[in-house]
KEZANU-43485 format. One record per residue: residue in three letters; y, z, x of N, C-alpha, C in turn. Coordinates in pm, whole numbers, padded with zeros to 5 digits, always signed. Each point is the difference from the previous one (the first is absolute). Layout:
// residues N
ALAYZXYZXYZX ...
This chain:
// residues 272
MET+08761+07683+03009-00163-00040+00028+00014-00047+00137 THR-00172+00021+00012-00027+00045+00137-00056-00136+00093 GLY+00045-00097+00034-00055-00128+00034-00143+00008+00106 THR-00093-00067-00033-00133+00006+00041+00013+00003+00152 THR+00117-00023+00083-00025-00008+00137+00054+00137+00032 GLU+00024+00074-00097+00012+00180+00050-00064+00034+00050 THR+00011+00120+00021-00164+00108+00005+00089+00108-00088 PRO-00002+00101-00061+00084+00071-00060-00105+00171+00067 GLY+00070+00080+00036+00019+00127+00102-00057-00047+00099 TYR+00026-00116+00076-00026+00019+00168+00095-00020+00008 ILE+00058+00079+00151+00091+00038+00081-00009-00111+00122 PRO+00068-00081+00051-00007-00090+00136+00030+00153+00118 ILE-00040-00047+00114-00026+00099+00081+00184+00027+00040 ALA+00078-00110-00014+00157-00044+00053+00048+00165-00042 GLU-00013-00007-00157+00022+00114-00077+00007+00140+00057 TRP-00146+00036+00073-00064+00106+00006+00138+00133+00034 PRO-00008+00061-00030+00118+00183+00097-00022-00058+00158 THR+00055+00078+00015-00063+00016+00154-00028+00153+00066 LEU-00131+00062+00061+00000+00072+00004+00061+00134+00007 GLU+00159-00003+00038+00061+00118+00008+00022+00071-00187 THR+00010-00127-00067+00046+00000-00069-00181+00043-00113 LEU-00042+00018+00036-00124+00010-00111+00020+00202+00109 ALA+00023+00017+00126-00046+00110+00054+00044+00082-00062 VAL+00085+00020-00099+00144+00122-00045-00124+00015-00073 GLY+00033+00180+00000-00096+00064-00099-00152+00044+00001 TYR-00047-00078+00104-00174-00022-00007-00079+00115+00048 SER+00105+00103+00052-00017+00177+00003-00009+00109-00066 GLU+00067-00091-00105-00005+00114-00115-00122+00125-00066 ASN-00101-00077-00015-00118+00044-00042-00150+00049+00154 LEU+00130-00013+00070-00113+00015+00127-00037+00124+00011 MET-00077+00078+00039-00098+00142+00001+00127+00062+00102 VAL+00040+00117+00017+00020+00095+00072-00033+00024+00132 GLU+00063-00016+00096-00054-00016+00127-00098+00120+00094 SER-00071-00017+00064-00024+00135+00034+00006+00005+00122 LYS-00043+00133+00033+00096+00076+00130-00201+00066+00054 GLY-00129-00119-00046-00086+00111+00050-00035-00061+00097 LEU+00070-00075+00034-00047-00046+00177+00077+00076+00126 CYS+00115+00097-00029+00063+00065+00035-00094+00028+00179 THR+00060-00015+00121-00033+00023+00105-00152-00003-00019 LYS-00029-00048-00066-00206-00014+00043+00045-00138+00118 ARG-00070-00009+00106-00046-00146+00076-00172-00013-00085 LEU+00037-00165-00025-00151-00054-00065+00003-00087+00134 ASP-00141-00038+00043-00015-00116+00109-00126-00135-00074 LEU+00092-00137+00019-00073-00021-00101-00083-00118+00118 VAL-00137-00057+00003-00050+00015+00054-00056-00173-00074 PHE+00028-00055+00040-00030-00167-00017-00125-00057+00098 GLY-00122-00045-00064-00094-00053+00106-00070+00139+00079 ASP-00055-00061+00134-00008+00035+00059+00146+00018+00109 THR+00014-00043+00036+00123+00007+00153+00157+00019-00067 THR+00078-00007-00085+00118+00020-00042+00075+00169-00077 ARG-00011+00062+00060+00096+00158-00119+00140-00027+00044 ILE+00053+00030-00152+00149+00053+00040-00006+00083-00093 ALA+00114+00123+00046+00002+00106-00039+00153+00038-00083 HIS-00023+00080-00118+00132-00067-00040+00027+00183-00039 TYR+00110+00024-00001+00029+00159-00009+00104-00061-00058 PHE+00026+00144-00144+00058+00007-00081+00102+00105+00025 VAL+00089-00031+00088+00114+00108+00031+00071+00059-00151 ASP+00039-00046-00078+00062+00038-00069-00049-00052-00178 ASP+00038+00027-00062-00023-00090-00167+00110-00117+00040 GLN+00073-00078+00069+00039-00133-00017-00047-00028+00161 MET-00021+00072+00128+00004-00042+00134-00152-00072+00052 LEU-00040-00083-00014-00151+00014+00080+00049-00091+00125 LYS-00115+00042+00136-00056-00010+00097-00077-00111+00043 TRP+00026-00105+00038-00183-00036+00060+00030-00012+00098 GLU-00193-00047+00033-00018-00034+00181-00116-00084-00009 ILE-00047-00049+00103-00070-00186+00005-00092+00136+00133 MET-00097+00092-00059-00030+00043+00151-00076-00089+00080 GLY-00003+00076+00113-00142-00095+00164+00105-00114+00045 ASN+00005-00076+00088+00095-00100+00039+00097-00048+00003 SER+00002-00020-00155+00063-00073-00025+00156+00036-00008 SER+00022+00158-00007+00122+00105-00054+00053-00008-00070 GLN-00012-00112-00103+00158-00036-00102+00002+00150-00121 GLU+00047-00004-00020+00074+00132-00116+00205-00035-00034 GLY+00020+00108-00070+00050-00045-00102+00024+00115-00064 ASP+00185-00021-00118-00061+00086-00144+00072-00110-00057 ALA+00062+00070-00167-00015-00052-00126+00046+00084-00095 MET+00036-00054-00103+00088+00098-00092-00193-00038-00110 TYR-00077+00056-00058-00064+00019-00065+00020+00077-00100 LYS-00072-00112-00178-00014+00128-00109-00140-00042-00012 ALA+00004+00108-00078-00189+00067-00019+00005+00026-00119 PHE-00144-00043-00090-00022+00061-00127-00153+00000-00017 GLU+00026+00116-00044-00175+00132-00048-00070-00082-00163 VAL-00017-00164+00027-00066-00049-00127-00127+00100-00018 ARG-00040+00094+00075-00090+00031-00090-00080+00138+00116 PRO-00050+00105-00004+00042+00111+00098-00101-00051+00090 ASN+00088+00047+00132-00002-00117+00100-00068-00095+00044 ILE+00082-00051-00076-00001-00197+00010+00094-00027-00003 PHE+00103-00097+00064+00113+00002+00070+00032-00119-00007 PHE+00141-00085-00040+00020-00059+00016+00152-00046+00126 VAL-00019-00023+00099+00117+00033+00080+00058-00164+00064 ASP+00149+00016+00007+00033-00161+00012+00122+00008+00080 PHE-00016-00071+00110+00173-00035+00102+00009-00062+00105 TYR+00078-00062+00090+00021-00106+00006+00029+00076+00186 LYS-00066-00156+00036+00036-00004+00098+00094-00058+00129 PRO+00125+00027-00031+00144-00162+00050-00015-00044+00136 ASP-00062+00094+00099-00083-00080+00126-00030-00105-00025 HIS-00127-00024-00131-00097-00076+00037-00004-00093-00139 GLU+00097+00019-00084+00077-00020-00127-00139-00037-00104 GLU-00032+00126-00017-00133+00017-00020-00007+00082-00123 GLN-00056+00018-00126-00007+00053-00099-00162+00069+00006 VAL+00014+00167-00002-00174+00044-00015+00003+00054-00100 SER-00136+00025-00092-00021+00088-00111-00170+00015+00059 LEU+00017+00110-00044-00153+00074+00092-00023+00110-00200 VAL-00193+00022-00001-00001+00074-00122-00090+00043+00110 LEU+00016+00175-00016-00054+00045+00091-00128+00129-00096 ASN-00070-00068+00023-00125+00157-00116-00017+00076+00109 LEU+00003+00122-00025+00026+00125+00085-00138+00075-00067 ASN-00018-00038-00065-00144+00035-00100-00101-00037+00077 THR-00007-00152+00047-00129-00048-00023+00084-00049+00188 GLY+00059+00020+00034+00046-00060+00167-00010-00214-00012 GLN+00006+00004-00084+00022-00177-00052+00176-00010+00042 ALA+00014-00118+00009+00126-00053+00013+00017-00147+00034 VAL+00094-00076-00088+00024-00126+00019+00142-00022+00046 ALA+00049-00091+00073+00179-00069+00050-00022-00095-00053 GLY+00073-00081-00062+00104-00134-00056+00152+00033+00075 ILE-00049-00105+00136+00182+00010+00072+00033-00123-00051 SER+00135-00134-00059+00040-00056-00091+00148-00052+00159 GLY+00002-00089+00057+00085-00097+00016+00032-00104-00017 PHE+00086-00044+00064+00081-00214-00043-00035-00036+00143 HIS-00016-00143-00064-00054-00141+00103+00047-00134-00083 ILE+00054-00072+00105+00026-00128-00049-00114-00064-00043 LYS+00034-00119-00093-00083-00111-00045+00072-00062-00097 ASP-00067-00135+00050+00091-00048-00074+00109-00068+00026 GLY+00048+00084+00144+00206+00072-00054+00065+00080-00051 GLN-00140+00040-00092+00102+00158-00051-00055+00086+00057 THR+00095+00172-00087-00093+00076+00071-00044+00028-00057 ARG-00221+00048-00032-00037+00055-00077-00084+00133+00042 THR-00039+00056-00133-00068+00187+00104-00114-00017+00005 TRP-00074+00079+00046-00160+00013+00014+00009+00153+00016 THR-00186-00010-00009-00091+00132+00022-00091+00027-00004 LYS-00104+00086+00135-00091-00032+00057+00034+00241-00070 PHE-00168-00021-00019-00066+00129+00001-00076+00043+00080 LEU-00035+00145+00031-00030+00094+00090-00111+00031-00036 ASP-00141+00050+00025-00023+00156-00069-00030+00080+00097 ALA-00022+00116-00004+00041+00094+00117-00125+00133-00088 LEU+00018+00107+00065-00057+00089+00010+00092+00100+00065 ILE+00049+00182-00082+00078+00088+00016-00076+00056+00149 GLY+00052-00034+00102-00056+00137+00097-00029+00070-00025 GLY-00176+00057+00048+00022+00150-00108-00140-00016-00064 TYR-00053-00072-00041-00148-00111-00066-00065-00065+00062 ASP-00166+00045+00017-00012-00141+00120-00014-00098-00074 SER-00050-00003-00113-00017-00169-00039+00038+00039-00164 VAL+00050-00141-00048+00050-00008-00100-00045-00145-00084 THR-00045-00002-00102+00037-00085-00087+00139-00136-00034 PRO-00026-00148+00047+00168+00022-00018+00028-00065-00173 PHE+00098+00042-00091+00032-00071-00090-00076-00111-00006 GLN-00046+00006-00144-00082-00112-00040+00089-00097-00073 PRO-00008-00106-00029+00001-00129-00084-00037+00018-00176 THR+00068-00045-00082+00015+00099-00155-00048-00131-00071 GLU-00038+00027-00116+00004-00116-00065-00006+00090-00157 ASP+00031+00115+00041+00083+00077-00121+00127-00039-00106 LEU+00047-00069+00095+00124-00068-00126+00000-00046+00031 ILE-00092-00086-00038-00061-00132-00063+00034-00049-00136 GLY+00040-00081-00069+00001+00027-00176+00125+00055-00021 LYS+00031+00118+00046+00094+00089-00036+00196-00067-00042 HIS+00057+00032-00105+00143-00003+00021+00057+00078-00034 VAL+00079-00004+00072+00094+00124+00001+00157-00007+00019 LEU+00063+00097-00076+00162-00034-00029-00003+00119+00101 TYR+00118-00017+00080+00076+00043+00099+00110+00044-00011 ARG+00076+00091-00061+00164+00024-00011+00028+00126+00167 TYR+00126-00112+00008+00044+00077+00160+00173+00050-00031 THR+00042-00017-00114+00095+00012-00020+00032+00026-00204 PRO+00076+00080-00036+00050-00034-00145-00046-00159-00080 ARG+00068-00069+00155+00061-00156-00043-00106-00121+00040 ASP-00148+00031+00129-00024-00079+00013-00160+00034-00019 ALA-00076-00090-00002-00140+00020-00096-00073-00109+00076 TYR-00092+00055+00052-00125-00196+00074-00100+00034-00099 GLU-00114-00118-00001-00117-00021-00002-00037+00012+00125 HIS-00142+00019+00005-00141-00022+00072-00090-00074-00055 ILE-00036-00113+00050-00126-00006-00073-00071-00052+00171 TYR-00131+00072-00038-00076-00008+00161-00132-00102-00029 LEU+00005-00079+00054-00097-00135-00042-00147-00016+00089 ASN+00027+00034+00132-00133+00071+00110+00063+00035+00086 GLN-00059+00013+00124+00016+00073+00062+00145+00012+00139 GLY+00002-00164-00028+00124-00026+00114+00066-00051-00094 THR+00050-00046-00149+00129-00033-00069+00007+00080-00076 PHE+00104+00020-00082+00096+00074-00075+00076-00078-00101 THR+00079-00011-00115+00135-00092-00073+00037+00140+00018 TRP+00166-00047-00025+00138+00102-00067+00078-00044-00020 HIS+00014+00096-00089+00143-00114-00090+00110+00144-00019 CYS+00077-00008-00046+00101+00103-00008+00090-00016-00136 LEU-00043+00126-00055+00016+00010-00137+00138+00028-00030 GLY+00120+00045+00060+00122+00078-00025+00042-00009+00182 GLY+00138+00034-00058+00109+00029+00205-00004-00154+00037 THR+00007+00052+00113+00077-00129+00085-00078-00165-00003 GLU-00106+00008-00021-00084-00070+00039-00091-00058-00134 LYS+00084+00053-00096-00094-00025-00148-00003-00157-00029 GLY-00141-00028-00037-00037-00152+00005-00047-00077+00098 LEU+00026+00085+00109-00074-00072+00104-00185+00051+00026 ALA-00087-00055+00086-00076-00013+00005-00100-00073+00083 ASP-00110+00043+00075-00048-00027+00063-00137+00017+00071 THR-00080-00099+00061-00142+00109+00030-00022+00059+00142 GLU-00056+00065+00067+00061-00023+00111-00202+00069+00067 PRO+00022+00009+00170-00127+00019+00036+00035+00145+00098 CYS-00075+00039-00095-00044+00164+00015-00112+00056+00075 LYS-00017+00145+00037-00109+00052+00097+00013+00124-00119 MET-00133+00087-00031+00060+00106-00064-00208+00084+00067 LEU+00091+00129+00016-00136+00077+00093+00058+00164-00112 LYS-00114+00064-00011-00076+00103-00094+00015+00117+00119 LEU+00120+00064-00029+00035+00075+00075-00061+00176-00076 ALA-00050+00013-00073-00128+00147-00112+00066-00059-00098 ASP-00115+00049-00083-00002+00048-00162+00115-00101-00051 GLN+00052-00086-00077+00082-00046-00061+00174-00038+00055 LEU-00019-00024+00117+00091+00005+00140+00003-00097+00069 TYR+00085-00093+00068+00025-00112+00005+00098-00062+00055 LEU-00054-00078+00150+00074-00064+00067+00077-00139-00052 LEU+00067-00108+00002+00018-00077-00058+00044-00044+00076 PHE+00060-00174+00059+00076+00004+00070+00012-00217-00019 TRP+00133+00031-00050-00086-00159+00019+00212-00096+00050 SER-00022-00134+00048+00060-00121+00081+00114-00015-00063 GLU+00067-00084-00071+00108-00093-00100-00012-00081+00060 LYS-00003-00111-00040-00043-00141-00011+00202-00053+00042 VAL+00036+00041-00138+00142-00082+00022+00068+00062+00012 MET+00005+00140+00072+00123+00088+00060-00072+00035+00096 PRO+00091+00069+00104-00139+00015+00140+00035+00192-00069 VAL-00085+00042-00032-00041+00137-00083-00158+00083+00051 GLU-00026+00070+00081-00122+00091+00046+00065+00141-00113 SER-00092-00007-00097-00043+00182-00030-00116+00021+00001 ILE+00027+00159+00029-00148+00113+00022+00053+00080-00102 VAL-00110+00004-00133+00021+00113-00057-00128+00099-00036 VAL+00061+00101-00034-00158+00055-00033+00026+00055-00134 VAL-00159-00070-00050+00006+00006-00196-00110+00170-00006 ASP+00057-00011-00081-00018+00196-00005-00085-00046-00135 LEU-00083-00030-00092-00009-00024-00124-00101+00125-00096 ALA+00012+00150+00080-00065+00092-00107+00151+00058-00032 GLN+00085+00006+00115+00137+00087+00015+00118-00155-00065 MET-00061-00098-00048+00065-00092-00038+00152-00049+00085 ARG+00025+00020+00120+00100-00025+00120-00044-00115+00057 SER+00124-00027+00066-00006-00118+00096+00148+00055+00166 THR-00079-00032+00100+00085+00084+00071-00006-00148+00141 GLY+00112-00045+00060-00020-00123+00054+00150-00002+00075 ARG+00008-00133+00087+00090-00065+00105-00006-00159-00038 PHE+00102+00000-00015+00058-00163+00017+00033-00029+00147 PHE-00031-00100+00079+00026-00030+00119+00080-00164-00021 CYS+00125-00038+00054+00034-00123-00102+00095-00106+00129 TRP+00028-00118-00041+00119-00071+00094+00000-00081-00102 ASP+00176+00080-00049+00086-00059-00120+00036-00163+00112 PRO-00067-00095-00045+00076-00135+00079+00189-00016-00086 LYS+00033+00066-00130+00152-00040+00047+00071+00023-00011 PRO-00044+00162+00055+00127+00066+00056-00070-00012+00193 ALA-00102-00056+00001-00078-00018+00147+00020+00194+00081 ARG-00099+00092-00088+00048+00074+00092-00129+00124-00101 ARG-00041+00071+00089-00132+00092-00022-00010+00111-00180 VAL-00085-00041-00018+00004+00079-00111-00119+00118-00020 GLN+00057+00162-00064-00187+00093+00057+00114+00050-00185 MET-00159+00054-00019+00062+00110-00125-00164+00070-00020 LEU+00026+00106-00037-00143+00046-00047+00024+00071-00146 PHE-00112-00054-00064+00090-00027-00215-00195+00130-00022 GLY+00021+00048-00114-00089+00037-00144+00011-00037-00079 SER-00164+00009-00079+00036+00013-00130-00068+00042-00072 TYR-00013-00006-00167-00074+00089-00015-00110-00166-00106 ALA-00142+00114-00015-00101-00222-00022-00066+00086-00140 THR-00027-00115-00067-00099+00012-00086-00057-00174-00021 VAL-00162+00070-00007-00076-00110+00023-00004-00057-00198 LEU+00081-00137+00007-00011-00076-00160-00158-00019-00011 ALA-00048-00046+00122-00140-00121-00113-00122+00061+00168 GLU-00108-00090-00041-00088+00010+00084-00124-00098-00020 THR-00001-00050+00038-00131-00166-00008-00073+00022+00051 ASP-00096-00120-00008-00108-00029+00096-00042-00138-00007 ALA+00115-00036+00012-00012-00159-00011-00168-00046+00117 ALA-00087+00002+00114-00063-00039+00009-00116-00013-00047 THR+00006+00180-00076-00136+00012-00035-00013-00094-00144 VAL+00112-00021-00051-00028-00028-00122+00025-00199+00076 VAL-00002-00049+00036+00028-00174+00068-00213+00044-00015 ALA-00064+00101+00086-00102+00073+00087-00067-00107-00127 SER-00020+00129-00182-00075+00020-00111+00021-00168-00031 SER+00157-00001-00023-00042-00189-00001-00122-00050+00022 ARG+00009-00067+00154-00128-00075+00006-00106+00063-00016 GLN-00020+00148+00000-00141-00003-00019-00068+00003-00105 SER+00110+00044-00086-00035-00064-00184+00017-00100+00004 ALA-00030-00144+00071+00058-00136-00045-00126-00068+00091 LEU-00053+00080+00081-00164-00012+00031-00119+00007-00064 
């Protein structure tokens, strides 16, 4: 018999698995890496003053350089995925800066956005942070940055990362969504997180969320035409006290779509 003071189905934070345990197997449904950027040089222009050159030496190594007076440069191992023809998701780590960089590059339009994640100390604990910077790809006169979208609001989507690991997402508004693990390492865990949604193309979106409980920053490209997702986690695992990075992919299924705001508005109108 369940006591009235118990909460069936709720898993205390102390019993959540480590992020290293979670990371196992999440690349099983990751799409095949692309060699489409090999030997290309792409200059990303941020605002009016900052230009960063990215030279993709081969299918594994890139060199980056901040042009102008700063003369900062470095190299990194990268992964690239062509999520749509000539639209790339690129991910790499800059060890000297302790930053994870994720780029979305649209070679059709010249649009680009960079998501940069790192660590800081907050309230005595190591936490993650992410900032986004709009850019245009050199050679294009002017482009409109990727715009915030309401397309995902009301959608209930199932993501299968492995045959074992499955999560449902419910997108509540432009800045909030709920996730719930239906199977796998985190089965039964759920939370509601702040998020960011950008429209990359028709039925193609960038979704970012920052988790409140665990120090996790997630950037993912969601393709609701191909029913795939491709993204990365950048995390600090407090139990082994070290960085955890992982790429992931999933197969998606739209379970339902609702428009609660319209229902509420209609009810109010009917009551007048």
